[in-house]
C-alpha positions as CSV (number, residue, x, y, z in Angstrom):
1,M,52.3,-32.9,64.9
2,V,55.6,-34.3,62.5
3,V,57.6,-34.8,66.0
4,S,54.6,-36.8,68.0
5,F,54.9,-39.5,65.3
6,F,57.9,-41.0,66.2
7,S,57.5,-40.8,70.0
8,P,54.2,-42.3,70.5
9,R,54.5,-40.6,75.0
10,L,53.8,-37.3,72.2
11,E,50.5,-38.0,70.5
12,W,48.3,-35.9,72.4
13,M,50.4,-32.9,71.0
14,S,48.7,-34.0,67.4
15,A,44.9,-34.1,69.1
16,V,45.9,-30.6,70.7
17,V,47.8,-29.1,67.3
18,E,44.2,-30.4,65.1
19,S,41.8,-28.7,66.9
20,W,44.5,-25.8,67.1
21,F,44.3,-26.4,63.1
22,L,40.0,-26.7,62.7
23,I,40.2,-23.1,64.8
24,L,41.9,-21.6,62.4
25,A,40.4,-23.0,59.3
26,A,38.0,-21.2,60.1
27,I,39.7,-17.5,61.2
28,A,41.2,-18.1,57.9
29,M,38.2,-18.9,56.1
30,L,36.6,-16.4,57.1
31,L,39.2,-14.1,56.1
32,G,39.6,-15.5,52.7
33,G,35.9,-15.4,51.2
34,A,36.5,-11.7,53.1
35,N,39.6,-11.0,51.3
36,L,37.7,-12.4,48.0
37,F,34.6,-10.0,48.6
38,M,36.6,-7.1,49.0
39,H,39.0,-7.7,45.7
40,H,36.5,-8.7,43.1
41,S,33.8,-5.8,44.8
42,N,37.1,-3.0,43.9
43,L,37.9,-4.5,40.6
44,I,33.7,-4.5,40.2
45,Y,33.2,-1.2,41.1
46,N,36.2,0.2,38.8
47,Q,34.9,-1.0,35.9
48,K,38.8,-2.3,35.7
49,P,39.1,-4.5,32.4
50,G,38.0,-9.1,33.5
51,W,35.4,-7.3,35.7
52,G,33.1,-9.0,34.4
53,Y,34.6,-12.7,35.8
54,S,35.2,-11.1,39.3
55,A,31.2,-10.5,39.2
56,L,30.9,-14.4,37.7
57,T,33.3,-14.9,40.6
58,L,31.1,-13.4,43.5
59,A,28.2,-13.8,42.1
60,G,29.8,-18.4,42.2
61,F,30.8,-17.3,45.9
62,L,27.8,-15.8,47.0
63,V,25.3,-18.0,45.9
64,T,28.0,-21.0,47.0
65,L,27.9,-19.2,50.4
66,V,24.1,-18.7,51.5
67,A,22.6,-21.9,49.7
68,G,25.8,-24.3,51.9
69,L,24.3,-21.6,54.9
70,L,21.3,-22.6,54.7
71,K,21.3,-25.5,54.3
72,L,18.7,-25.4,51.0
73,G,16.7,-28.0,50.3
74,V,18.5,-30.6,52.0
75,P,16.3,-33.0,52.6
76,L,14.9,-34.2,56.5
77,T,17.0,-37.5,57.7
78,P,15.6,-40.2,59.5
79,Q,16.8,-39.3,63.0
80,F,16.1,-36.1,63.0
81,P,13.1,-35.6,60.9
82,E,12.1,-32.6,62.7
83,Y,15.4,-30.4,63.2
84,A,16.0,-29.3,59.4
85,W,19.1,-28.4,58.6
86,A,20.4,-32.2,60.3
87,G,21.1,-33.2,57.1
88,S,24.2,-32.8,55.7
89,F,24.6,-29.9,53.0
90,E,26.1,-32.5,50.8
91,D,22.8,-35.0,50.7
92,Q,21.1,-35.3,46.8
93,P,18.6,-33.1,46.0
94,G,20.2,-29.9,47.9
95,V,21.3,-26.5,45.8
96,I,25.1,-27.9,47.2
97,W,24.5,-31.4,44.7
98,W,22.9,-29.7,42.4
99,L,25.7,-27.3,41.6
100,Y,28.2,-29.9,42.1
101,E,26.2,-32.6,39.3
102,Y,25.6,-29.7,36.8
103,I,27.6,-27.5,37.2
104,I,31.1,-27.6,39.0
105,K,31.4,-31.2,37.2
106,P,30.3,-29.9,33.4
107,S,33.0,-27.5,33.3
108,T,36.1,-29.3,35.5
109,S,35.2,-31.9,32.5
110,T,34.9,-29.3,30.6
111,M,38.2,-27.5,31.3
112,F,40.1,-30.8,31.1
113,A,39.0,-31.5,28.0
114,L,39.8,-28.7,26.7
115,L,43.4,-29.3,28.0
116,S,44.5,-32.7,26.3
117,F,44.9,-30.3,23.8
118,F,48.1,-27.8,25.1
119,V,49.1,-30.9,26.8
120,A,48.7,-32.7,23.0
121,S,50.5,-30.3,21.5
122,A,52.9,-29.5,23.6
123,A,54.1,-33.0,24.2
124,F,54.6,-33.4,20.3
125,R,56.8,-29.4,21.0
126,A,58.2,-31.1,23.3
127,F,59.1,-35.2,23.2
128,R,61.9,-35.0,20.6
129,A,65.2,-37.7,21.9
130,K,67.0,-34.9,21.6
131,S,68.9,-36.4,25.3
132,T,68.0,-39.7,27.6
133,E,66.1,-37.5,29.3
134,A,64.1,-36.7,26.9
135,A,64.4,-40.0,25.4
136,L,63.1,-41.7,28.9
137,L,60.1,-38.7,28.8
138,L,58.9,-40.4,25.1
139,V,59.3,-44.2,25.7
140,T,57.1,-43.3,28.8
141,A,54.8,-41.0,27.1
142,L,54.1,-43.7,24.4
143,V,53.8,-46.6,26.7
144,V,51.0,-45.2,29.0
145,L,48.9,-43.3,25.9
146,L,48.5,-47.1,24.5
147,G,48.1,-48.7,27.8
148,R,45.4,-46.4,27.9
149,S,44.0,-46.9,24.5
150,Y,42.5,-49.9,22.5
151,A,44.8,-49.8,20.0
152,G,47.8,-51.2,23.5
153,T,45.6,-54.2,23.5
154,I,45.6,-55.2,20.5
155,L,48.9,-54.5,20.0
156,S,49.4,-56.3,23.0
157,A,47.6,-59.1,22.0
158,P,50.8,-61.5,21.7
159,V,52.1,-61.5,24.3
160,G,49.1,-61.6,26.8
161,D,47.8,-60.0,29.6
162,A,50.9,-60.6,31.9
163,Y,53.5,-58.4,29.8
164,S,50.8,-55.5,27.9
165,F,50.9,-52.5,28.0
166,A,48.4,-52.1,29.8
167,A,50.2,-54.0,32.9
168,L,53.2,-52.0,32.3
169,T,51.4,-48.7,32.9
170,D,50.0,-49.7,35.6
171,F,52.2,-52.3,37.9
172,V,55.2,-51.1,36.7
173,I,55.1,-46.9,35.6
174,M,52.1,-45.6,38.0
175,S,52.6,-48.0,40.8
176,V,56.6,-48.1,41.1
177,I,57.9,-45.3,39.5
178,N,55.1,-43.0,39.2
179,T,54.7,-42.9,42.5
180,S,58.1,-43.1,43.7
181,G,58.5,-40.6,42.6
182,Q,55.7,-38.7,43.7
183,R,56.4,-39.3,47.4
184,A,59.6,-37.5,47.0
185,I,58.0,-34.2,45.2
186,V,55.4,-33.9,47.7
187,I,58.5,-35.1,50.8
188,G,60.1,-31.8,49.5
189,I,57.2,-30.1,49.2
190,A,56.3,-30.6,52.8
191,L,60.1,-29.7,53.9
192,G,59.5,-26.4,51.7
193,V,56.1,-25.9,53.2
194,A,58.1,-25.7,57.1
195,A,60.5,-23.3,56.0
196,T,58.3,-21.0,54.9
197,S,56.1,-21.8,57.4
198,L,59.1,-21.2,60.2
199,R,60.2,-17.9,58.3
200,I,56.7,-16.6,58.3
201,L,56.3,-17.0,62.0
202,L,59.2,-16.1,63.1
203,G,59.4,-12.6,60.9
204,M,62.1,-13.2,58.6
205,D,60.2,-13.7,55.5
206,R,57.7,-10.4,55.1
207,S,57.1,-10.8,51.6
208,Y,53.3,-11.5,52.1
209,L,52.9,-8.3,54.0
210,G,54.2,-7.1,50.2
211,A,58.1,-6.1,51.0
212,D,60.8,-7.8,49.7
213,E,62.3,-9.8,53.1
């Protein structure tokens, strides 16, 4: 797929590899689901510490799997009203939609709300301008914090919207500095994933089998 981006004559390779990926992804999903079921079933059967969490994980997995495969509660589509399974499993008011709206989204919001206190506590202890890097991090965090809060709007009123904390946050820090850093990190991750994949495919790394190398 990487090679196809550098030569228009090799674009057909990308389509072929994408087809392979769909097949491998389906197989990996089956293997992953089977591994999840066996692992947590073993924890529940042996009553190991934390087996209650395994029971909740397994119950959620099975309920979501059954609801998605059977498309429970999915409404009929105008194009194919005679086929009960023609609609998308994500359509309202299907069971999958209900699980997402009333379980996953509230749980995610709650988790991130709790994490904000840990982030604030860690930032208070870590943001001490003992070095140039720490000072830059502290100043950037302060600007972003003011750019996302009502206090920053009040403090920026004398200089106008063009030089406000919100403008600095959106157009300078988030759009330029943050985006550049994220792209560099993503490129590094992609190279690392490619290198690790080649080591596994060529048999140079067998740590996933339980071996050291």
